[in-house]
C-alpha positions in Angstrom: 3.9 -0.2 -48.5 7.3 1.3 -49.6 8.1 2.4 -46.1 7.1 -1.0 -44.6 9.3 -2.7 -47.1 12.3 -0.6 -46.1 11.5 -1.2 -42.5 11.4 -4.9 -43.1 14.7 -4.8 -45.0 16.3 -2.8 -42.2 15.2 -5.3 -39.6 16.3 -8.4 -41.6 19.8 -6.9 -42.5 20.1 -5.6 -38.9 19.4 -9.1 -37.5 22.0 -10.6 -39.9 24.5 -8.0 -38.7 23.9 -9.0 -35.0 24.4 -12.7 -35.8 27.6 -11.9 -37.7 29.0 -9.9 -34.8 27.9 -11.9 -31.8 30.8 -10.8 -29.5 30.3 -7.1 -30.1 26.5 -7.5 -29.6 27.2 -9.3 -26.3 29.5 -6.5 -25.1 26.9 -3.9 -26.0 24.2 -5.8 -24.1 26.5 -6.1 -21.1 27.1 -2.4 -21.0 23.3 -1.7 -21.4 22.0 -4.4 -19.1 22.7 -2.7 -15.8 21.1 0.5 -17.0 17.9 -1.1 -18.1 17.8 -3.3 -15.0 18.1 -0.2 -12.9 15.1 1.4 -14.6 13.1 -1.8 -14.2 14.1 -2.1 -10.5 13.2 1.5 -9.7 9.8 1.3 -11.5 9.0 -2.0 -9.8 10.2 -0.8 -6.5 8.0 2.4 -6.7 4.9 0.4 -7.6 5.5 -2.1 -4.7 6.3 0.7 -2.3 3.1 2.5 -3.3 1.1 -0.7 -2.7 2.8 -1.3 0.6 2.1 2.2 1.8 -1.5 2.0 0.7 -1.9 -1.4 2.3 -0.7 0.0 5.7 -2.9 3.1 5.3 -5.9 1.0 4.3 -5.6 -1.0 7.5 -5.6 2.1 9.7 -7.9 4.5 7.8 -9.7 2.5 5.1 -9.7 1.9 1.4 -9.7 4.8 -1.1 -13.2 5.9 -1.9 -14.7 4.7 1.4 -17.0 7.2 3.1 -16.4 7.9 6.7 -19.3 9.4 8.7 -18.8 10.8 12.2 -21.9 11.2 14.2 -22.5 14.0 16.8 -22.1 13.3 20.6 -25.6 12.3 21.7 -26.9 9.5 23.9 -28.9 8.1 21.0 -26.1 8.3 18.3 -25.0 4.7 18.7 -28.5 3.4 18.6 -29.3 5.4 15.5 -26.2 4.3 13.8 -26.7 0.6 14.5 -30.4 0.6 13.6 -29.6 2.4 10.3 -27.0 0.0 9.1 -28.8 -3.2 10.4 -29.1 -5.7 7.5 -27.0 -3.6 5.1 -23.7 -5.2 3.8 -22.4 -1.9 2.4 -22.0 -0.1 5.7 -20.6 -0.8 9.2 -21.2 1.1 12.4 -18.2 1.3 14.8 -18.0 2.6 18.3 -14.9 2.9 20.5 -14.3 2.8 24.2 -11.5 1.8 26.6 -11.3 -1.6 28.3 -9.0 -3.2 30.8 -8.3 -6.9 30.7 -6.8 -8.5 33.8 -6.9 -8.3 37.6 -9.8 -6.3 39.0 -9.1 -3.2 41.1 -5.6 -2.5 39.8 -4.0 -0.1 37.5 -3.0 -1.5 34.1 0.7 -1.8 33.2 0.1 0.5 30.2 -2.2 3.2 31.4 -3.8 5.1 28.6 -3.6 2.1 26.2 0.0 2.7 25.2 2.2 -0.1 23.9 3.5 -2.1 26.8 7.2 -1.6 25.8 6.7 2.2 26.0 5.3 2.3 29.5 2.1 4.1 30.3 0.6 7.5 31.1 -2.7 8.3 32.7 -5.5 5.9 32.0 -8.3 7.4 30.0 -10.8 4.7 30.9 -13.9 6.4 32.2 -12.0 9.3 33.6 -13.2 12.8 33.4 -13.3 16.1 35.4 -16.5 17.1 37.2 -16.9 20.6 38.8 -19.5 21.7 41.3 -21.3 25.0 41.7 -18.5 26.5 43.8 -16.0 25.8 41.1 -14.2 23.0 42.8 -13.2 20.2 40.3 -12.2 16.6 40.8 -11.6 13.6 38.7 -14.4 11.1 38.4 -13.9 7.4 37.4 -10.8 6.1 35.9 -8.4 3.6 37.1 -5.7 5.8 38.6 -6.6 4.6 42.1 -5.1 1.4 43.4 -1.8 -0.4 42.8 -0.4 -1.4 39.4 -1.1 -5.0 38.7 -1.4 -7.7 36.0 -3.8 -5.8 33.7 -3.6 -4.4 30.2 -5.6 -1.4 28.9 -6.7 -1.5 25.3 -8.9 0.3 22.8 -12.2 -1.7 22.4 -13.9 -1.3 19.0 -17.5 -2.5 18.8 -18.6 -3.4 15.3 -22.0 -3.9 13.7 -20.5 -5.9 10.8 -17.4 -7.0 9.1 -15.1 -4.0 9.0 -12.5 -5.8 6.8 -14.3 -4.9 3.6 -13.1 -1.3 4.4 -10.0 -2.0 6.5 -8.4 -5.2 5.2 -6.7 -6.5 8.4 -4.1 -9.3 8.1 -5.2 -12.4 10.0 -2.3 -13.6 12.0 -3.9 -16.5 13.8 -7.3 -17.8 14.8 -10.4 -16.4 13.1 -12.3 -13.2 12.6 -15.6 -12.3 14.2 -18.7 -13.9 12.8 -21.9 -11.8 12.6 -24.2 -14.6 11.4 -24.5 -16.3 14.8 -26.5 -15.5 18.0 -24.7 -13.1 20.3 -22.8 -14.7 23.2 -22.9 -13.5 26.8 -19.1 -14.1 26.9 -18.0 -11.6 24.3 -15.8 -13.0 21.6 -13.0 -10.6 20.8 -10.2 -10.4 18.2 -7.1 -8.6 19.4 -4.4 -6.9 17.4 -0.7 -7.9 17.4 0.1 -5.1 20.0 -2.4 -6.6 22.4 -1.1 -10.1 21.7 2.4 -8.9 22.6 1.1 -7.5 25.9 -0.7 -10.7 26.8 2.4 -12.7 26.0 4.5 -10.5 28.4 1.9 -10.5 31.2 -0.1 -13.4 32.4 -3.4 -11.6 33.0 -6.7 -13.2 34.1 -9.5 -13.4 31.5 -11.6 -10.7 33.0 -12.5 -7.5 31.1 -14.0 -4.4 32.6 -15.6 -1.5 30.7 -16.7 1.7 32.3 -20.5 1.7 32.4 -20.9 -2.1 32.3 -23.2 -3.8 34.8 -20.4 -6.3 35.6 -17.0 -7.4 34.5 -17.0 -9.8 31.5 -15.1 -12.9 30.6 -14.0 -12.4 27.0 -13.2 -15.2 24.5 -10.1 -14.3 22.5 -10.7 -16.1 19.1 -8.1 -14.5 16.9 -5.2 -12.1 16.3 -5.0 -9.5 13.5 -2.5 -7.0 12.3 -4.5 -3.7 12.1 -1.5 -1.4 11.7 -2.4 0.2 15.1 0.2 1.7 17.4 -1.3 0.4 20.7 -3.2 -2.6 22.0 -6.7 -2.9 20.6 -9.6 -5.4 20.4 -12.6 -5.8 18.2 -16.0 -7.1 19.4 -19.5 -7.5 18.1 -21.7 -4.5 19.2 -24.6 -6.8 20.1 -22.4 -8.9 22.4 -21.0 -5.8 24.1 -24.5 -4.3 24.6 -25.4 -7.4 26.6 -23.4 -5.8 29.4 -23.7 -2.0 29.1 -26.3 0.5 27.8 -26.1 1.8 24.3 -25.8 5.4 25.3 -22.5 4.8 27.0 -20.9 3.9 23.6 -21.6 7.4 22.4 -20.6 9.1 25.6 -17.4 11.1 25.1 -16.7 10.9 28.9 -16.1 7.2 28.5 -14.0 7.6 25.4 -17.0 6.8 23.2 -17.5 7.9 19.6 -19.7 6.7 16.8 -18.4 6.3 13.3 -19.8 4.7 10.1 -17.8 3.3 7.2 -19.7 2.8 4.0 -19.2 2.2 0.3 -19.7 5.1 -2.1 -22.9 3.4 -3.3 -24.4 3.8 0.1 -24.4 7.6 0.1 -28.2 7.5 0.6 -27.5 6.5 4.2 -26.4 10.1 5.0 -29.9 11.5 4.5 -31.4 8.6 6.6 -29.0 9.3 9.4 -29.8 13.0 9.4 -33.5 12.3 9.6 -33.1 9.9 12.4 -30.8 12.2 14.3 -33.2 15.0 14.0 -36.0 12.7 15.3 -33.8 11.9 18.3 -33.3 15.6 19.1 -29.7 15.5 17.9 -28.2 18.2 15.7 -27.9 16.7 12.2 -25.7 19.6 11.1 -22.9 18.1 13.3 -22.8 15.0 11.1 -19.5 15.0 9.2 -18.8 13.0 6.1 -15.3 12.5 4.7 -14.1 10.5 1.7 -10.8 8.6 2.1 -8.4 9.5 -0.7 -5.0 8.4 0.6 -3.4 7.9 -2.8 -4.0 11.5 -3.9 -2.7 12.8 -0.6 0.6 11.0 -0.9 0.9 11.2 -4.7 3.3 14.1 -4.7 5.7 12.4 -2.2 5.7 9.1 -4.2 6.2 11.0 -7.4 9.2 12.9 -6.0 10.7 9.7 -4.7 10.2 8.0 -8.1 11.7 10.8 -10.1 14.8 10.9 -7.8 15.5 7.2 -8.3 14.7 7.3 -12.0 17.2 10.1 -12.4 19.9 7.9 -10.8 18.8 4.9 -13.0 19.0 7.2 -16.0 22.6 8.0 -15.3 23.4 4.3 -15.2 21.5 3.9 -18.5 23.5 6.6 -20.1 26.7 4.6 -19.4 25.1 1.7 -21.3 24.2 4.1 -24.2 27.8 5.3 -24.4 28.9 1.6 -24.7 26.4 1.0 -27.6 27.6 4.2 -29.2 31.3 3.2 -29.0 30.6 -0.2 -30.4 28.3 1.2 -33.1 30.9 3.7 -34.3 33.6 1.0 -34.4 31.3 -1.3 -36.4 30.5 1.4 -38.9 34.2 2.2 -39.3 34.8 -1.5 -40.2 31.9 -1.6 -42.6 32.6 1.5 -44.7 33.3 -0.5 -47.8 30.1 -2.6 -47.4 28.0 0.6 -47.0 29.7 2.3 -49.9 29.1 -0.7 -52.1 25.4 -0.7 -51.1 25.2 2.9 -52.0 26.8 2.2 -55.4 24.1 -0.4 -56.2 21.3 2.1 -55.4 20.6 1.6 -51.7 19.1 4.8 -50.3 20.8 6.7 -47.5 17.7 6.3 -45.3 17.9 2.5 -45.6 21.6 2.5 -44.6 20.8 4.5 -41.6 17.8 2.2 -40.8 20.1 -0.9 -41.0 22.5 0.5 -38.3 19.6 1.8 -36.2 17.8 -1.5 -36.4 20.8 -3.3 -35.0 21.0 -1.0 -32.0 17.2 -1.2 -31.5 17.2 -5.0 -31.6 20.1 -5.0 -29.2 18.2 -2.7 -26.8 15.1 -4.8 -27.0 17.0 -8.0 -26.3 18.7 -6.4 -23.4 15.4 -5.1 -22.1 13.9 -8.7 -22.3 16.8 -10.0 -20.3 16.6 -7.2 -17.7 12.8 -7.7 -17.3 13.3 -11.5 -16.9 16.0 -10.9 -14.3 13.8 -8.4 -12.4 10.9 -10.8 -12.4 13.0 -13.7 -11.1 14.6 -11.5 -8.5 11.2 -10.4 -7.2 10.0 -13.9 -7.1 13.0 -15.0 -5.1 12.6 -12.0 -2.7 8.9 -13.0 -2.3 9.8 -16.6 -1.4 12.7 -15.7 0.9 11.3 -12.6 2.7 7.5 -12.9 2.2 6.9 -14.5 5.6 8.6 -11.6 7.4 7.5 -8.7 5.1 3.7 -9.1 4.3 3.8 -6.7 1.3 6.3 -9.1 -0.4 4.0 -12.1 0.0 2.5 -13.3 -3.3 3.6 -10.1 -5.0 3.3 -10.1 -8.8 5.8 -8.4 -11.1 4.3 -5.0 -12.0 3.4 -4.6 -15.6 4.5 -0.9 -15.3 8.1 -2.1 -14.7 8.0 -4.3 -17.9 6.8 -1.3 -19.9 9.5 0.9 -18.4 12.1 -1.7 -19.3 11.0 -1.9 -22.9 10.9 1.9 -23.2 14.4 2.1 -21.7 15.7 -0.4 -24.2 14.2 1.4 -27.1 15.5 4.8 -26.0 19.0 3.4 -25.4 18.9 1.8 -28.9 17.9 5.1 -30.5 20.4 7.2 -28.6 23.2 4.7 -29.0 22.6 4.1 -32.7 21.6 7.5 -34.0 25.1 8.9 -34.5 26.5 5.7 -36.1 23.4 5.6 -38.4 24.0 9.2 -39.6 27.6 8.4 -40.2 26.7 5.3 -42.2 24.3 7.3 -44.3 26.9 9.9 -45.2 29.5 7.5 -46.5 30.2 8.6 -50.1 30.0 6.2 -53.0 33.6 7.0 -54.0 34.8 5.1 -51.0 34.2 1.8 -52.8 36.6 2.9 -55.6 39.4 3.6 -53.1 38.8 0.2 -51.5 
């Protein structure tokens, strides 16, 4: 109780001192404001940058904690995967192949599925090397024959369910695939922004060919998403694609096929089911590979290094503010020597005198921190309104609580460092000083 009484007295007298010297308090706050604001900005920037990086990685790889299951190359792998996850909302089977949308019998403008603004290479659609008994090899399939025409090659991802629970794509226009309706003979596809750019540059016919299909299809483009991919891609329901080609072609590596499952950590029981079904299909279950996505841990060291570098720079600015508080505090103590000596003469303890001076600088630091946090929050809100449409990670972004805590700590540290020496000097003023006054 005695300590709390002294603390209360220090805060009350310190607050009175701030009100009595408003101009000096204002000058101290000005010198400290930029330093605290720099700390708040760095902390907020690092949190937002981490979220932005994670957001981009989540679109391409998946959310942290998601289990990725890669099935072995086997004709029945796709069938096993889709049968296993059927009716389960906690797992999605995904197969990939190449498709060409546009004029039939021509080479695509971006062979290999590269972005259209980077040109193309050799198309990988259904192309592989076959050798006979004499050792002579030749390329089979592919679209390398024929002239280049109005066609775009893209990566086609066939999904058994909504992949957005694992890879949160940003919907740019239209709608996403619906899996609660009957499959359509005209496959509904959602393209990514790279494919949308390609279709905007080239007026291609609505005809899609996939190696292994019984005929060319007429797809329905129902939406555009940002999936963070580097090249044109499209997403289609597996059951709609299987209306046109056999299931074993989706798991045939010669056609670019591959089978992958994405599932929640709570769906780990699926691994044993998959192994059993693969063994029953004469596939090697030991080739089943399970991987847990942990992107945050992988990039934690890089983010930490970046944060410490910028915090060091903000700390230098904060030290300038501390020096300003220190100078004002020493000047104030010099002017109040008689006051402190008189307090000592009437029995005020040295610790309370030091507490009065330290309370003034601490209150000044906290007031400055509140202003800096408010300025940072308003600045982030303004940036979100002005640039949120162009930078998705700034859209509807909230001010990070970590930045507020960092600002308060910076204000307290600055108040202690700036007021410690003046507080010690005030506590050492001798009682005899009042006699000389």
